[in-house]
MMTF fields as JSON, N, C-alpha, C and O atoms, coordinates in Angstrom:
{
  "mmtfVersion": "1.0.0",
  "mmtfProducer": "UNKNOWN",
  "numBonds": 235,
  "numAtoms": 236,
  "numGroups": 59,
  "numChains": 1,
  "numModels": 1,
  "chainsPerModel": [1],
  "groupsPerChain": [59],
  "chainIdList": ["A"],
  "bondAtomList": [4, 2, 8, 6, 12, 10, 16, 14, 20, 18, 24, 22, 28, 26, 32, 30, 36, 34, 40, 38, 44, 42, 48, 46, 52, 50, 56, 54, 60, 58, 64, 62, 68, 66, 72, 70, 76, 74, 80, 78, 84, 82, 88, 86, 92, 90, 96, 94, 100, 98, 104, 102, 108, 106, 112, 110, 116, 114, 120, 118, 124, 122, 128, 126, 132, 130, 136, 134, 140, 138, 144, 142, 148, 146, 152, 150, 156, 154, 160, 158, 164, 162, 168, 166, 172, 170, 176, 174, 180, 178, 184, 182, 188, 186, 192, 190, 196, 194, 200, 198, 204, 202, 208, 206, 212, 210, 216, 214, 220, 218, 224, 222, 228, 226, 232, 230],
  "bondOrderList": [1, 1, 1, 1, 1, 1, 1, 1, 1, 1, 1, 1, 1, 1, 1, 1, 1, 1, 1, 1, 1, 1, 1, 1, 1, 1, 1, 1, 1, 1, 1, 1, 1, 1, 1, 1, 1, 1, 1, 1, 1, 1, 1, 1, 1, 1, 1, 1, 1, 1, 1, 1, 1, 1, 1, 1, 1, 1],
  "groupList": [{"groupName": "UNK", "atomNameList": ["N", "CA", "C", "O"], "elementList": ["N", "C", "C", "O"], "formalChargeList": [0, 0, 0, 0], "bondAtomList": [1, 0, 2, 1, 3, 2], "bondOrderList": [1, 1, 2], "singleLetterCode": "X", "chemCompType": "L-PEPTIDE LINKING"}],
  "groupTypeList": [0, 0, 0, 0, 0, 0, 0, 0, 0, 0, 0, 0, 0, 0, 0, 0, 0, 0, 0, 0, 0, 0, 0, 0, 0, 0, 0, 0, 0, 0, 0, 0, 0, 0, 0, 0, 0, 0, 0, 0, 0, 0, 0, 0, 0, 0, 0, 0, 0, 0, 0, 0, 0, 0, 0, 0, 0, 0, 0],
  "groupIdList": [1, 2, 3, 4, 5, 6, 7, 8, 9, 10, 11, 12, 13, 14, 15, 16, 17, 18, 19, 20, 21, 22, 23, 24, 25, 26, 27, 28, 29, 30, 31, 32, 33, 34, 35, 36, 37, 38, 39, 40, 41, 42, 43, 44, 45, 46, 47, 48, 49, 50, 51, 52, 53, 54, 55, 56, 57, 58, 59],
  "secStructList": [7, 6, 6, 7, 7, 7, 7, 6, 6, 6, 6, 7, 1, 1, 7, 7, 7, 7, 7, 7, 7, 7, 7, 7, 1, 1, 7, 1, 2, 2, 2, 2, 2, 2, 2, 2, 2, 2, 2, 2, 2, 2, 1, 2, 2, 2, 2, 2, 2, 2, 2, 2, 6, 6, 7, 7, 7, 7, 7],
  "xCoordList": [96.192, 96.211, 97.657, 98.382, 98.07, 99.445, 100.455, 101.536, 100.097, 100.959, 101.299, 102.312, 100.469, 100.667, 99.429, 98.312, 99.634, 98.508, 98.054, 98.888, 96.738, 96.245, 96.46, 96.518, 96.575, 96.775, 95.673, 95.266, 95.195, 94.198, 94.808, 94.168, 96.044, 96.684, 96.799, 96.669, 97.038, 97.224, 95.958, 95.986, 94.861, 93.588, 93.34, 92.318, 94.246, 94.054, 93.228, 92.817, 92.977, 92.129, 90.686, 90.283, 89.885, 88.558, 87.487, 86.473, 87.674, 86.638, 87.055, 87.862, 86.506, 86.806, 85.504, 84.462, 85.574, 84.416, 84.917, 86.008, 84.113, 84.442, 83.862, 82.857, 84.499, 84.031, 83.752, 84.629, 82.531, 82.139, 81.889, 81.425, 82.2, 81.877, 81.018, 81.425, 79.841, 78.894, 78.951, 78.908, 79.047, 79.138, 77.931, 77.558, 77.331, 76.183, 76.619, 77.793, 75.658, 75.955, 75.293, 75.306, 74.72, 73.887, 74.588, 73.918, 75.891, 76.611, 76.455, 76.848, 75.899, 75.715, 77.027, 77.982, 77.062, 78.243, 78.531, 79.683, 77.491, 77.707, 78.566, 79.405, 78.355, 79.167, 80.616, 81.53, 80.827, 82.183, 82.879, 84.053, 82.153, 82.721, 83.037, 84.066, 82.173, 82.403, 83.642, 84.42, 83.825, 85.011, 86.272, 87.284, 86.21, 87.359, 87.683, 88.853, 86.66, 86.85, 87.539, 88.482, 87.068, 87.678, 89.131, 90.013, 89.376, 90.745, 91.655, 92.81, 91.136, 91.922, 92.215, 93.348, 91.207, 91.409, 92.422, 93.144, 92.479, 93.398, 94.792, 95.714, 94.945, 96.262, 97.177, 96.725, 98.441, 99.414, 99.019, 99.032, 98.67, 98.253, 96.94, 96.77, 96.017, 94.739, 94.903, 94.218, 95.806, 96.05, 96.659, 96.41, 97.449, 97.979, 96.837, 96.826, 95.872, 94.712, 93.854, 93.356, 93.688, 92.928, 93.57, 92.883, 94.882, 95.596, 95.52, 95.361, 95.634, 95.552, 94.179, 94.059, 93.146, 91.786, 91.551, 90.477, 92.554, 92.432, 92.068, 91.828, 92.025, 91.727, 93.022, 94.075, 92.945, 94.104, 94.108, 93.13, 95.188, 95.232, 95.234, 95.702, 94.707, 94.66, 95.979, 96.309, 96.726, 97.971, 99.144, 100.277],
  "yCoordList": [89.775, 91.19, 91.678, 91.361, 92.416, 92.91, 91.775, 91.936, 90.626, 89.442, 88.941, 88.265, 89.261, 88.778, 87.993, 88.51, 86.746, 85.902, 86.254, 86.505, 86.277, 86.539, 85.319, 84.186, 85.565, 84.503, 84.546, 85.623, 83.394, 83.317, 83.819, 84.558, 83.417, 83.729, 85.224, 85.642, 86.03, 87.461, 88.285, 89.513, 87.607, 88.294, 88.867, 89.518, 88.646, 89.207, 88.309, 88.737, 87.075, 86.185, 86.567, 86.604, 86.855, 87.431, 86.469, 86.927, 85.183, 84.234, 83.528, 82.6, 83.968, 83.349, 83.079, 83.644, 82.211, 81.951, 81.456, 80.897, 81.671, 81.196, 79.805, 79.448, 79.036, 77.693, 77.646, 77.941, 77.276, 77.222, 75.782, 74.965, 75.483, 74.188, 74.483, 75.23, 73.898, 74.131, 72.945, 71.79, 73.246, 72.204, 72.316, 73.408, 71.175, 71.147, 71.602, 71.508, 72.096, 72.586, 71.734, 72.11, 70.602, 69.852, 68.703, 67.932, 68.559, 67.524, 66.12, 65.161, 65.965, 64.647, 64.159, 64.925, 62.875, 62.36, 63.139, 63.226, 63.703, 64.522, 65.746, 66.15, 66.323, 67.483, 67.062, 67.74, 65.952, 65.447, 65.171, 65.499, 64.568, 64.275, 65.569, 65.661, 66.557, 67.839, 68.542, 69.099, 68.516, 69.136, 68.399, 69.026, 67.073, 66.281, 66.59, 66.676, 66.756, 67.066, 68.419, 68.545, 69.424, 70.752, 70.697, 71.276, 70.006, 69.894, 69.212, 69.604, 68.194, 67.517, 68.468, 68.525, 69.218, 70.149, 71.24, 71.709, 71.641, 72.696, 72.183, 72.973, 70.866, 70.29, 70.457, 70.836, 70.177, 70.286, 69.384, 69.816, 68.139, 67.199, 67.636, 67.534, 68.121, 68.587, 69.757, 69.835, 70.669, 71.819, 71.387, 72.013, 70.325, 69.77, 69.226, 69.407, 68.558, 68.033, 69.166, 69.077, 70.212, 71.38, 71.959, 72.259, 72.111, 72.66, 71.713, 72.155, 70.416, 69.421, 69.453, 69.178, 69.789, 69.87, 71.165, 71.36, 72.052, 73.271, 74.513, 75.572, 74.393, 75.547, 76.148, 75.513, 77.355, 78.008, 77.659, 77.931, 77.062, 76.702, 77.943, 79.01, 77.784, 78.891, 79.081, 80.184, 78.005, 78.061, 77.716, 77.71],
  "zCoordList": [-53.704, -53.964, -53.915, -52.971, -54.883, -54.971, -54.889, -54.323, -55.456, -55.45, -54.053, -53.87, -53.068, -51.704, -51.315, -51.359, -50.934, -50.534, -49.126, -48.256, -48.886, -47.533, -46.637, -47.114, -45.353, -44.376, -43.332, -42.897, -42.936, -41.872, -40.57, -39.822, -40.302, -39.029, -38.745, -37.595, -39.768, -39.521, -39.784, -39.709, -40.089, -40.262, -41.647, -41.858, -42.603, -43.937, -44.843, -45.922, -44.428, -45.214, -44.941, -43.778, -45.968, -45.751, -45.23, -44.702, -45.358, -44.957, -43.675, -43.701, -42.573, -41.285, -40.554, -40.884, -39.56, -38.703, -37.361, -37.248, -36.371, -35.027, -34.842, -35.458, -33.999, -33.684, -32.187, -31.375, -31.83, -30.429, -30.012, -30.807, -28.765, -28.176, -26.954, -26.065, -26.916, -25.829, -24.874, -25.297, -23.578, -22.551, -21.63, -21.2, -21.337, -20.419, -19.032, -18.675, -18.255, -16.91, -15.828, -14.656, -16.202, -15.258, -14.537, -13.85, -14.662, -13.931, -14.482, -13.817, -15.664, -16.265, -16.883, -17.017, -17.259, -17.97, -19.256, -19.682, -19.875, -21.072, -20.753, -21.558, -19.592, -19.175, -18.988, -19.459, -18.306, -18.078, -19.402, -19.573, -20.336, -21.658, -22.403, -23.071, -22.296, -22.962, -22.442, -23.217, -21.133, -20.534, -20.974, -21.286, -20.999, -21.454, -22.913, -23.286, -23.729, -25.149, -25.322, -26.103, -24.594, -24.674, -24.206, -24.841, -23.105, -22.602, -23.615, -23.78, -24.294, -25.321, -26.474, -26.953, -26.93, -28.041, -27.7, -28.579, -26.447, -26.035, -25.694, -25.492, -25.631, -25.349, -26.558, -27.638, -26.374, -27.47, -28.633, -29.786, -28.34, -29.393, -30.035, -31.25, -29.215, -29.738, -30.685, -31.705, -30.356, -31.222, -32.554, -33.584, -32.532, -33.784, -34.64, -35.858, -33.995, -34.721, -35.283, -36.405, -34.511, -34.962, -36.218, -37.195, -36.185, -37.343, -38.54, -39.678, -38.28, -39.357, -40.028, -41.222, -39.255, -39.791, -40.571, -41.141, -40.597, -41.382, -40.591, -41.172, -39.276, -38.432, -37.902, -37.958, -37.396, -36.796, -35.313, -34.617, -34.816, -33.397, -32.502, -32.9, -31.294, -30.342, -29.619, -29.184, -29.495, -28.718, -29.573, -29.093]
}
């Protein structure tokens, strides 16, 4: 629009969606794995992977 491309980062891109990760609360190995997965995604390397996959990193 007006020769300016919209950007996801600044909210001007019209097609966005949230991504949720659900973690079990029952103390099973699945919960431990879920927490490790979230921690990895939020790490510096994880955020690079998130961006490489086409998402906007949180940090």
